[in-house]
C-alpha positions, 0 to 999 in steps of 0.5 A, spaced: 703 120 476 695 121 476 694 113 474 687 112 472 684 119 474 679 122 469 681 129 466 674 132 466 675 138 470 674 145 467 676 152 469 670 153 472 670 147 476 677 148 479 674 155 480 668 153 484 672 148 487 676 153 490 671 158 492 667 152 495 672 151 499 673 158 501 665 160 502 663 155 507 662 155 515 667 161 515 662 166 512 657 164 517 661 164 524 668 167 522 666 175 522 663 174 529 669 170 532 674 175 529 670 181 532 669 178 539 677 177 539 679 184 535 673 188 535 672 192 529 679 192 527 678 184 525 677 188 518 684 188 518 685 180 520 681 179 514 685 183 509 692 181 512 690 174 512 688 174 505 694 178 503 698 172 507 694 167 503 695 170 496 702 170 497 702 162 499 697 161 493 702 164 488 707 159 490 702 154 489 700 157 482 707 156 479 708 149 482 701 147 480 702 149 473 709 145 473 707 139 476 699 138 476 697 132 481 692 130 485 693 130 492 700 135 491 701 137 498 704 130 499 707 130 492 711 136 492 716 135 498 717 128 495 720 131 489 724 136 492 726 133 499 725 125 499 721 121 503 722 124 510 720 131 509 714 129 504 711 124 510 711 129 515 707 134 510 703 129 508 701 127 515 699 134 517 695 135 511 692 128 512 690 131 519 688 137 517 683 135 511 680 129 514 677 133 520 674 139 515 668 135 513 666 134 520 667 142 522 662 143 516 657 138 518 657 141 525 656 148 522 650 145 518 647 142 525 648 148 528 644 152 524 639 147 522 637 147 529 633 153 528 628 148 525 630 142 529 632 144 536 634 137 538 640 137 533 644 142 538 645 143 546 644 150 547 646 149 554 653 146 552 653 149 545 655 143 543 652 138 538 647 133 541 646 126 540 641 127 535 646 132 532 652 127 531 647 122 528 645 127 523 652 130 521 654 123 520 649 122 515 651 128 512 658 126 511 655 119 508 652 124 503 659 127 501 661 120 500 656 118 495 657 124 491 664 123 491 663 115 490 660 116 483 666 120 480 669 127 479 664 129 474 659 128 479 662 131 484 664 137 479 656 138 477 654 138 484 659 142 487 659 148 481 651 148 482 652 149 490 657 154 490 654 159 485 648 159 490 653 159 496 656 165 493 649 169 492 647 169 499 654 172 502 654 177 496 646 179 498 647 179 505 652 185 504 647 189 499 641 188 504 645 190 510 648 196 507 641 198 505 638 197 512 643 202 515 649 200 519 650 203 526 657 206 524 658 208 531 660 201 533 667 202 529 669 207 535 665 206 541 664 200 545 672 199 547 674 203 541 676 200 534 682 195 536 680 193 543 685 187 543 690 192 540 695 189 534 695 182 538 688 182 538 688 182 530 693 177 530 690 172 534 683 173 530 687 172 524 689 165 526 684 162 531 677 165 529 676 162 522 680 167 518 685 163 515 681 157 516 676 160 511 681 162 506 685 156 506 680 153 501 684 156 495 688 149 495 682 145 492 684 147 485 691 144 486 689 138 490 684 136 484 689 138 478 691 131 476 684 131 474 683 138 470 683 138 462 688 143 462 691 144 469 697 148 466 693 154 464 687 153 469 690 151 476 693 158 477 687 162 474 682 158 479 687 159 485 689 166 484 682 168 482 678 165 488 683 168 493 682 175 490 674 174 490 675 171 497 678 177 500 673 182 497 667 178 500 670 177 507 672 184 508 665 187 506 662 181 510 666 183 516 664 191 515 657 190 515 657 185 521 660 190 525 656 195 523 649 191 524 650 189 531 645 193 535 648 197 541 644 193 546 649 187 545 655 191 546 654 194 552 659 189 555 664 190 549 665 185 543 668 179 547 661 179 550 657 178 544 654 171 544 650 169 538 649 162 535 647 164 528 650 171 527 648 173 521 641 171 521 640 173 529 643 180 527 638 180 521 633 179 525 635 185 530 634 189 523 627 187 522 629 183 516 624 177 517 624 175 510 632 175 509 633 171 516 629 165 513 634 165 507 640 166 511 638 160 515 637 156 509 643 158 506 647 156 512 645 149 511 647 149 504 654 153 505 658 148 510 655 142 506 658 144 500 665 145 503 664 139 507 663 135 500 669 139 497 674 137 503 671 130 502 674 130 495 681 133 497 682 128 503 681 123 498 686 125 494 691 127 499 690 119 502 691 117 494 698 121 494 700 118 500 699 111 498 703 113 491 709 115 495 709 109 499 707 111 506 700 108 506 698 101 503 698 101 496 691 099 496 689 106 497 692 108 491 688 103 487 683 107 482 676 104 480 677 104 472 669 105 472 669 112 476 676 114 476 676 115 484 681 111 489 675 108 492 679 105 498 682 112 499 675 115 499 672 110 504 678 112 509 677 119 508 669 118 510 671 114 516 676 119 518 671 124 518 667 120 523 672 120 528 674 127 528 666 129 529 666 125 535 671 128 540 671 135 537 663 137 537 664 144 537 666 148 530 671 153 534 674 147 537 676 144 531 678 151 527 684 152 530 687 145 529 685 145 522 688 152 521 695 151 524 695 144 521 693 146 514 698 152 514 704 148 516 703 144 510 703 150 506 710 152 508 713 147 504 711 150 498 716 156 498 721 151 500 720 146 494 719 152 489 726 154 490 729 147 490 725 145 484 728 151 480 735 149 482 734 142 481 729 142 475 731 148 471 728 144 465 721 144 467 716 147 463 713 153 467 707 155 464 706 160 470 712 163 473 712 167 479 716 174 479 720 176 485 720 169 487 726 170 491 723 175 495 716 172 495 718 165 497 721 166 504 716 171 506 711 166 504 714 161 509 715 166 514 708 168 514 706 161 514 710 160 521 707 166 524 700 164 523 702 157 526 705 161 532 699 165 533 694 159 533 697 159 540 700 153 545 693 150 547 693 148 539 700 148 537 703 143 542 698 138 540 699 139 533 706 139 533 707 133 538 702 129 533 707 131 528 713 128 531 709 122 534 708 121 526 715 121 525 716 116 530 710 111 527 713 112 520 720 110 523 717 104 526 712 101 521 717 103 515 722 098 519 717 093 520 713 093 514 718 094 508 714 091 503 708 096 504 711 102 507 717 105 503 723 107 508 727 113 507 734 112 504 740 116 507 739 122 503 732 123 504 733 123 512 739 128 511 734 132 507 729 132 512 733 134 519 731 141 518 724 140 518 724 136 524 728 141 528 724 146 525 718 143 529 722 142 535 723 150 535 716 152 534 714 147 540 719 151 544 717 158 541 709 156 543 712 154 550 716 161 551 712 166 547 708 172 549 701 170 553 698 176 548 698 171 543 696 165 547 703 162 548 704 159 555 710 162 559 711 169 556 719 168 557 719 172 550 714 178 551 710 181 545 712 183 540 720 181 541 717 174 540 715 175 533 722 178 531 725 171 534 720 167 530 721 171 524 729 170 524 728 163 526 723 162 520 728 165 515 734 161 518 730 154 517 727 157 510 734 157 507 736 151 511 730 147 508 732 150 501 739 148 502 737 141 504 733 139 497 736 135 492 734 132 485 730 126 487 729 120 482 721 122 482 721 129 480 724 127 473 719 121 472 714 126 474 716 131 469 717 126 464 709 124 465 707 131 465 710 132 458 707 125 455 700 128 458 701 134 455 702 131 448 696 127 449 691 133 450 686 135 445 689 140 440 696 139 443 
């Protein structure tokens, strides 16, 4: 567990890693895209999304303190359900995390085109050839920052995140001082032009969930924390709470600041390539526009750097599990970085940059894939409480018997809200991953670990859950972006909730005490005795 990784991250480093994941391109674009879908009621999308992610985060606060591991999203299901469940979740995390540096690099290029128009094709709203090239160079910079060690990464990220936090906070203050058009909240289609379904779609597809999901960085880097049992839960929960306050206020000032001339055809017709900067210009805040454009390059760049680190840890964990070649788990003793995993993360980022050259085209896929990986947390928590009662739990989630199933249901609903166009690609990709795992584990048993009978039995529930969600996105309501409308809104939500509860309890019943969880708990105990002052 965490072999060769250097324990150099402090509480502030973990907090800034999570905040650095939360405050990225989401604050630059999310308020616009949410308002286009839900109008002023997009405020509720941020509130609901924040509470939903907080419930999921509380689950990981207990898990992260109990077994602090780098790349833990692929490790907790390994401890609670064995190889098949863990592979599916790790495969989904790999897809989601690897694409985020590309999303953020694209966001940088879109704003940088204010000074360098050649980076962005305004006719197609996509990156130009030059933009793709510069975005690739930016991802190379992410690679180099991470290559020189976790301490180097932390120093750069903590400094950048402080700067990133200042600008959205200052934006709220400056917009309020400049004066808002409060009439925007009731006219131009009313407060909720898309109804309740508009709020739910905005929640999943406009960048709301994508933005909040950065909280997991503290958990992903837990294996390199100086005092993970104490600091991981604090960093995780505090980052989400700060994010909720910040993004709700940003949505309020954005809705109030948009000039009425832009709203003549309703919120859906508002088209801005640089939302806050262009709105600031309409308020005659010329001095502030320059600052916004500068920060709009810095914020997503910082988040892309954070996700390069997280992607590396997920690949490292998958190799530790035996799903990827063991060479990817090899850690450079000088820097404490799994260099092979970092190189693969960089290459994957380039691959994801090419076929999806638009910020919003990737957000839905990333959000759905990432939330899907998080729903295993509540199941693993319940299983590990039953199978590993002796584990030391520095943070114990009160009311877990209620919060865990609710968090699972919320995660399933968010995946469902993302809609057929995204979900069928994601769910089919996950099922294809299962098939590839079966083929390669049979063909390369010396490189890829094969699941035993118990692991196969314990993973059936998840495969069936994937199929059930695929059916629901096909048959569900078109109000939420599903395909056939065979189950109209809101009855489709009722069906998803009931199905989710069934699969949650099936998943909990399928868990068992794996050999690896005993080894992990023993390793945690040994590391605790080696800590200074222990």
